[in-house]
N, C-alpha and C positions, 0 to 999 in steps of 0.2 A: 407408798414411799419405801424404798429399800433401806436396809440397816445403815448403809454408808451415807445415804442422803439424809436420813434422820439425824445421824451423828453430826454431820457437817452443820446442819441448821441449828441443832442444839448448842453446839460450840459457838457458832456465830452469834446467837442470841445471848449466850452467857458472856461472851467477850464484850458485847455492847453494854450489857448491864454493868459489868465490872468497870469499863471505861468511863461510864457516865455517873458513877457515884453510888452504886448499889453495895450493900453490905454482903459479906461472904455467904452467910446463911441463905440469903435470897437467891444468889447466883447458883449455889449448889442445889437448892430445892427446885428452882425453875428448870435447870438443865436436866435434872433427874426426872421430873414430871414429863418433860417433852419426850425423852427417850422411852419412857414407859407408855406414853400415849401412842407411839408409833410401833409398839409391839416388842420392845426389848425385854428379854427374859430376866436379865440382870443389868443393873447400871451402877457404876462406881464413879463418883465425881469427887475430884480433889481440886480445891482452889485456894490459892494464897494471893497476896497482894498483886503479883504481876505474872501469874501463871495459872492456866486452867488445863487440867488433864481429865479426860473422860474416856472410860472404857465400858463397852457394852457387850452383852451376849445377845446377838440379834435373833430374830424368830427362826432363822435357818440354822442356828446352832454355831455360828461363827463369832469368835471374839474379835472386836475391833477397838482400836485406841486412836485418839487424836489429842495432840498437845498444842496449846496456843500460848505464845509468849506475848504479854501485854506491856508495852513500853510507854504509852501515852495515856494520860488521864485528864478528865475534865468533870465539871459538875453541871449536868444538864437535866434538870428535873422533868422538863417537858418530854424530852426524848426518852428518859427513863420510864415515864408513865406510859408512853406509847409502846415501848418494847414490852413492858409488862402486859399490856392489853393484848398484844400480838401473841405472847406466850399462852395466855388464857384461851384465846381463840384456837390456837393450835391444839391444845389439850382437849377442848370441848368439841371441836368440829373436825379435827385431823385434816387440816388444810393440805392440798396437793403441793408438790414442789413449786409449781408455777405460781399458785396463789401466795405461798409463803414468800417466795422471792420478790413478787410484785409489792407486797405490803412492806416487806423488810426494806427494799430499796426506796420506797416512798418515805419511810421514816428517816432513813439515813440521809437522803438527799432533800429532805424537807427544808422549808424556809428557816433561816436563822437571822439573828440580828447582825447588821452591818457594823463596820468598825466605828462609824460615826455615832450610831445608836448606842453601842457599848461604851464609848467614851462619855456620852451624855449620862448614861446610867451610873457609871463610876463617879462622875462628878456629883450627881444627885445624892448618891450614897454617902460620899465623903462629907458633903456639906450638911447632910442630915445628922450624921453622927457628931460633927463639930458642934452643931446647935444643941444636940442632946446632952453633950458633956459640958455645956456651959459657955460655949463661944458665942460671940455676937455675929451680926450680919456680915460685917467685914471679914471676920474669920471664916464664915461659911463660904463667902465668895472666893476667898483665897484657897480654901480647901477644895472647892469645886474645880478651880483651874488646875491645881496640882493633881487632883484625882483624874481628870480627863487626860492630862499629859502622862500621868503614871501608867494608864492603860496602854497608851501608845508604846511606852518603853517596855512594858511587860510583854506586849504582843510581839515587839521586835526581837526581844531576847528569846522568846519561845520559838519564834520562826527559824532561828539559827541553831536550835536544839542545844543550847548551852546547858551545863549542869544546873539542876533545879536549885540547889543550895546557893551556888554563886549567882544565879539569876535573881533569887530573893534578896541576897545581900546588895547586889547592884541596883535593883529596883528601889529598895528602901533607902539606899544611900542617895540615889538620884532624887527621890521624893523628899528626903530630909533637906538636901541642899536647895531644892527649889522652894520649899516652904520657908526656909531662912531668907532666901532672896526675896520672896514675896513680902515678908514682914519688913525687911529693910527698905523695900520700895514704898512702904506705907499702906499696902493693901490690907494686910492682916495686922492684928494687934496682939493676940495671944498665941504665941508659937506652939505651946504645949497642946492647945485645943486643936490647932491645925494638924499637928503631928498625929494625935490620937484618931482624928477623923479619917486620916488616910491609912493609918496602921490597920484599921478595921477592914480595909479592902484586901489586905494581904494575910490576915490571920486565917489559918486552915480550920475553920469551924466545922465544916462537914466531915473532914478527915478525922478530927478529934472525936466527934460524935459517933462516927462509924466504928472507931476503935473500941469505944465502950460497948457498943452494940455487939461487936464481934466477941469481945471478952464475955459478955453476959450469955451469948449463944453457945459458948464453949469453944470457939475458934481462937484458942489462946495464942497460937503462933502469929496469925494474921493480925489479931488485936494488938499484940505487942509491937509488931512491925509498923502498923498504922500509928500507934501512939508515939513510937520513937520518931517516925517521920514528921508528925505534927509538932513535937517538941523541937526537933532540929530546925524545922521551918520557922517556928516562932523565934528561936534564938537567932537565926540568920536575919530575920526581919529587924529584930532589936539591934543587932550588930550594925546593920546598915545605917540606922538612924543615929546610933552612938558615934559612928565614924564621921558622919556628916556634921554632927554637933561639935565633935572634937576638932575637925578640920577648919570649919568656918565659925566656930565660937558659939553660935546660937544666941549670943547676947544681942539685944537690940539697942 
Protein backbone atom coordinates (compact mmCIF):
# COMPACT_ATOMS: atom_id res chain seq x y z
CA UNK A 1 0.00 0.00 0.00
CA UNK A 2 1.39 3.41 -0.98
CA UNK A 3 1.77 6.25 1.48
CA UNK A 4 -1.23 8.06 0.00
CA UNK A 5 -3.46 4.99 0.24
CA UNK A 6 -2.43 4.26 3.81
CA UNK A 7 -3.10 7.89 4.77
CA UNK A 8 -6.57 7.80 3.23
CA UNK A 9 -7.54 4.62 5.06
CA UNK A 10 -6.08 5.84 8.34
CA UNK A 11 -8.14 9.02 8.09
CA UNK A 12 -11.27 7.10 7.01
CA UNK A 13 -11.04 4.84 10.04
CA UNK A 14 -10.28 7.77 12.37
CA UNK A 15 -13.30 9.62 11.01
CA UNK A 16 -15.61 6.69 11.71
CA UNK A 17 -14.22 6.27 15.22
CA UNK A 18 -14.85 9.94 15.96
CA UNK A 19 -18.33 9.87 14.40
CA UNK A 20 -19.44 6.88 16.45
CA UNK A 21 -18.42 8.03 19.91
CA UNK A 22 -14.71 7.27 20.41
CA UNK A 23 -12.65 9.50 22.68
CA UNK A 24 -9.91 11.64 21.14
CA UNK A 25 -6.98 9.68 22.56
CA UNK A 26 -8.31 6.47 20.95
CA UNK A 27 -8.71 8.16 17.57
CA UNK A 28 -5.21 9.66 17.58
CA UNK A 29 -3.58 6.44 18.79
CA UNK A 30 -5.40 4.27 16.24
CA UNK A 31 -4.66 6.54 13.28
CA UNK A 32 -1.00 6.79 14.28
CA UNK A 33 -0.61 3.03 14.61
CA UNK A 34 -2.15 2.42 11.17
CA UNK A 35 0.23 4.91 9.57
CA UNK A 36 3.24 3.26 11.25
CA UNK A 37 2.02 -0.23 10.28
CA UNK A 38 2.13 0.79 6.61
CA UNK A 39 5.66 2.15 6.79
CA UNK A 40 5.33 5.82 7.69
CA UNK A 41 8.64 7.16 9.01
CA UNK A 42 6.86 9.85 10.99
CA UNK A 43 3.22 10.46 11.79
CA UNK A 44 1.59 13.50 13.36
CA UNK A 45 -2.10 13.26 14.25
CA UNK A 46 -4.18 16.14 15.58
CA UNK A 47 -7.83 15.58 16.43
CA UNK A 48 -10.47 17.76 18.07
CA UNK A 49 -14.21 17.32 18.39
CA UNK A 50 -15.01 17.97 14.72
CA UNK A 51 -11.73 17.88 12.82
CA UNK A 52 -9.01 15.31 12.10
CA UNK A 53 -5.63 16.32 10.63
CA UNK A 54 -2.98 13.70 9.77
CA UNK A 55 0.49 14.33 8.37
CA UNK A 56 2.94 11.54 7.54
CA UNK A 57 6.45 11.17 6.17
CA UNK A 58 6.04 8.12 3.95
CA UNK A 59 8.65 5.47 3.20
CA UNK A 60 9.63 7.32 -0.01
CA UNK A 61 10.51 10.45 1.97
CA UNK A 62 7.47 12.51 0.95
CA UNK A 63 5.35 14.53 3.35
CA UNK A 64 1.61 14.07 2.92
CA UNK A 65 -1.29 15.66 4.80
CA UNK A 66 -5.02 15.06 4.85
CA UNK A 67 -7.71 16.95 6.77
CA UNK A 68 -11.20 15.66 7.45
CA UNK A 69 -14.05 17.83 8.79
CA UNK A 70 -16.63 15.87 10.80
CA UNK A 71 -20.10 17.41 11.09
CA UNK A 72 -22.34 14.49 12.08
CA UNK A 73 -22.06 12.40 15.22
CA UNK A 74 -23.86 9.41 16.69
CA UNK A 75 -23.25 6.78 19.35
CA UNK A 76 -22.98 3.31 17.83
CA UNK A 77 -20.98 1.00 20.07
CA UNK A 78 -21.37 -1.99 17.76
CA UNK A 79 -19.90 -0.13 14.80
CA UNK A 80 -17.21 1.34 17.05
CA UNK A 81 -16.17 -2.15 18.17
CA UNK A 82 -16.03 -3.41 14.59
CA UNK A 83 -13.93 -0.43 13.44
CA UNK A 84 -11.57 -1.07 16.36
CA UNK A 85 -11.21 -4.71 15.34
CA UNK A 86 -10.51 -3.69 11.73
CA UNK A 87 -7.77 -1.30 12.85
CA UNK A 88 -6.13 -4.10 14.89
CA UNK A 89 -6.24 -6.42 11.86
CA UNK A 90 -4.64 -3.71 9.71
CA UNK A 91 -1.81 -3.24 12.21
CA UNK A 92 -1.17 -6.96 12.73
CA UNK A 93 -1.63 -8.25 9.15
CA UNK A 94 -1.14 -5.15 6.95
CA UNK A 95 -4.26 -5.77 4.87
CA UNK A 96 -4.20 -4.86 1.18
CA UNK A 97 -6.26 -1.87 -0.05
CA UNK A 98 -8.85 -4.28 -1.48
CA UNK A 99 -9.18 -6.21 1.79
CA UNK A 100 -9.36 -3.01 3.83
CA UNK A 101 -12.01 -1.50 1.55
CA UNK A 102 -14.13 -4.67 1.56
CA UNK A 103 -14.12 -4.97 5.36
CA UNK A 104 -14.63 -1.23 5.84
CA UNK A 105 -17.64 -1.13 3.50
CA UNK A 106 -19.08 -4.22 5.20
CA UNK A 107 -19.00 -2.40 8.53
CA UNK A 108 -20.38 0.88 7.20
CA UNK A 109 -23.17 -0.78 5.22
CA UNK A 110 -23.89 -3.37 7.90
CA UNK A 111 -27.40 -3.97 9.24
CA UNK A 112 -28.88 -1.40 11.56
CA UNK A 113 -32.11 -1.07 13.50
CA UNK A 114 -35.11 0.21 11.55
CA UNK A 115 -37.19 3.17 12.64
CA UNK A 116 -39.84 0.92 14.20
CA UNK A 117 -37.31 -1.01 16.27
CA UNK A 118 -35.69 2.24 17.45
CA UNK A 119 -39.06 3.65 18.50
CA UNK A 120 -39.73 0.47 20.50
CA UNK A 121 -36.30 0.70 22.14
CA UNK A 122 -36.89 4.34 23.13
CA UNK A 123 -40.31 3.40 24.50
CA UNK A 124 -38.84 0.59 26.62
CA UNK A 125 -36.06 2.84 27.95
CA UNK A 126 -38.48 5.64 28.87
CA UNK A 127 -40.89 3.27 30.64
CA UNK A 128 -38.04 1.53 32.48
CA UNK A 129 -36.64 4.79 33.85
CA UNK A 130 -40.14 5.93 34.82
CA UNK A 131 -40.58 2.77 36.90
CA UNK A 132 -37.06 3.11 38.30
CA UNK A 133 -37.76 6.61 39.58
CA UNK A 134 -40.98 5.62 41.33
CA UNK A 135 -43.71 5.79 38.70
CA UNK A 136 -46.51 3.25 38.46
CA UNK A 137 -47.53 1.07 35.54
CA UNK A 138 -49.83 3.74 34.11
CA UNK A 139 -46.97 6.24 34.19
CA UNK A 140 -44.70 3.69 32.49
CA UNK A 141 -47.29 3.12 29.75
CA UNK A 142 -47.61 6.87 29.16
CA UNK A 143 -43.83 7.29 29.13
CA UNK A 144 -43.52 4.47 26.59
CA UNK A 145 -45.95 6.18 24.21
CA UNK A 146 -44.22 9.53 24.63
CA UNK A 147 -40.78 7.95 24.20
CA UNK A 148 -41.69 6.23 20.94
CA UNK A 149 -43.19 9.40 19.48
CA UNK A 150 -40.24 11.41 20.77
CA UNK A 151 -37.87 9.32 18.66
CA UNK A 152 -39.94 10.07 15.56
CA UNK A 153 -39.74 13.79 16.33
CA UNK A 154 -35.99 13.62 16.96
CA UNK A 155 -35.43 11.61 13.79
CA UNK A 156 -37.44 14.13 11.76
CA UNK A 157 -35.54 17.13 13.14
CA UNK A 158 -32.18 15.46 12.50
CA UNK A 159 -33.16 14.58 8.95
CA UNK A 160 -33.63 18.26 8.06
CA UNK A 161 -30.27 19.14 9.68
CA UNK A 162 -31.64 21.70 12.11
CA UNK A 163 -29.27 23.21 14.67
CA UNK A 164 -28.67 20.64 17.43
CA UNK A 165 -29.44 23.05 20.29
CA UNK A 166 -32.76 24.09 18.79
CA UNK A 167 -33.50 20.47 17.91
CA UNK A 168 -33.07 19.51 21.57
CA UNK A 169 -35.28 22.38 22.73
CA UNK A 170 -38.00 21.46 20.24
CA UNK A 171 -37.79 17.73 21.02
CA UNK A 172 -38.05 18.24 24.79
CA UNK A 173 -40.79 20.86 24.36
CA UNK A 174 -42.80 18.45 22.23
CA UNK A 175 -42.12 15.62 24.67
CA UNK A 176 -43.22 17.73 27.66
CA UNK A 177 -46.41 18.82 25.95
CA UNK A 178 -47.26 15.27 24.96
CA UNK A 179 -46.63 14.02 28.51
CA UNK A 180 -48.99 16.68 29.91
CA UNK A 181 -51.60 15.71 27.34
CA UNK A 182 -51.29 12.02 28.25
CA UNK A 183 -51.82 12.79 31.94
CA UNK A 184 -54.83 14.98 31.26
CA UNK A 185 -56.32 12.17 29.21
CA UNK A 186 -55.99 9.90 32.26
CA UNK A 187 -53.30 7.55 30.98
CA UNK A 188 -50.59 8.76 33.36
CA UNK A 189 -50.81 9.85 36.98
CA UNK A 190 -47.42 11.28 37.98
CA UNK A 191 -46.28 13.85 35.45
CA UNK A 192 -42.85 14.32 37.01
CA UNK A 193 -42.07 10.59 36.72
CA UNK A 194 -43.09 10.59 33.05
CA UNK A 195 -40.96 13.67 32.48
CA UNK A 196 -37.84 12.18 34.00
CA UNK A 197 -38.28 8.88 32.17
CA UNK A 198 -38.17 10.71 28.84
CA UNK A 199 -35.55 13.25 29.88
CA UNK A 200 -33.13 10.34 30.25
CA UNK A 201 -33.48 9.68 26.52
CA UNK A 202 -32.09 13.11 25.69
CA UNK A 203 -29.33 13.46 28.30
CA UNK A 204 -25.87 13.34 26.57
CA UNK A 205 -24.34 10.76 28.91
CA UNK A 206 -21.73 9.37 26.50
CA UNK A 207 -20.65 12.87 25.49
CA UNK A 208 -20.21 13.92 29.12
CA UNK A 209 -18.28 10.73 29.95
CA UNK A 210 -15.97 11.20 26.95
CA UNK A 211 -15.30 14.79 28.01
CA UNK A 212 -13.88 13.59 31.33
CA UNK A 213 -11.90 10.84 29.61
CA UNK A 214 -10.41 13.43 27.24
CA UNK A 215 -9.51 15.71 30.16
CA UNK A 216 -7.86 12.84 32.03
CA UNK A 217 -5.92 11.88 28.88
CA UNK A 218 -4.57 15.42 28.60
CA UNK A 219 -6.72 16.50 25.63
CA UNK A 220 -7.83 19.66 27.42
CA UNK A 221 -9.21 21.51 24.40
CA UNK A 222 -11.46 18.68 23.22
CA UNK A 223 -12.44 17.77 26.79
CA UNK A 224 -13.62 21.32 27.47
CA UNK A 225 -15.43 21.46 24.12
CA UNK A 226 -17.26 18.19 24.79
CA UNK A 227 -18.06 19.22 28.37
CA UNK A 228 -19.45 22.57 27.17
CA UNK A 229 -21.53 20.83 24.50
CA UNK A 230 -22.94 18.39 27.07
CA UNK A 231 -23.89 21.23 29.42
CA UNK A 232 -25.52 23.25 26.62
CA UNK A 233 -27.45 20.15 25.51
CA UNK A 234 -28.66 19.48 29.05
CA UNK A 235 -29.76 23.11 29.45
CA UNK A 236 -31.59 22.96 26.11
CA UNK A 237 -33.43 19.80 27.17
CA UNK A 238 -34.42 21.37 30.49
CA UNK A 239 -35.54 24.53 28.73
CA UNK A 240 -37.90 22.62 26.45
CA UNK A 241 -39.62 20.89 29.36
CA UNK A 242 -39.87 24.18 31.31
CA UNK A 243 -41.45 25.94 28.32
CA UNK A 244 -43.97 23.14 27.89
CA UNK A 245 -44.88 23.29 31.60
CA UNK A 246 -45.22 27.09 31.52
CA UNK A 247 -47.35 27.05 28.37
CA UNK A 248 -49.73 24.23 29.27
CA UNK A 249 -49.57 24.53 33.04
CA UNK A 250 -48.55 21.01 33.83
CA UNK A 251 -51.20 20.93 36.54
CA UNK A 252 -53.61 18.01 36.46
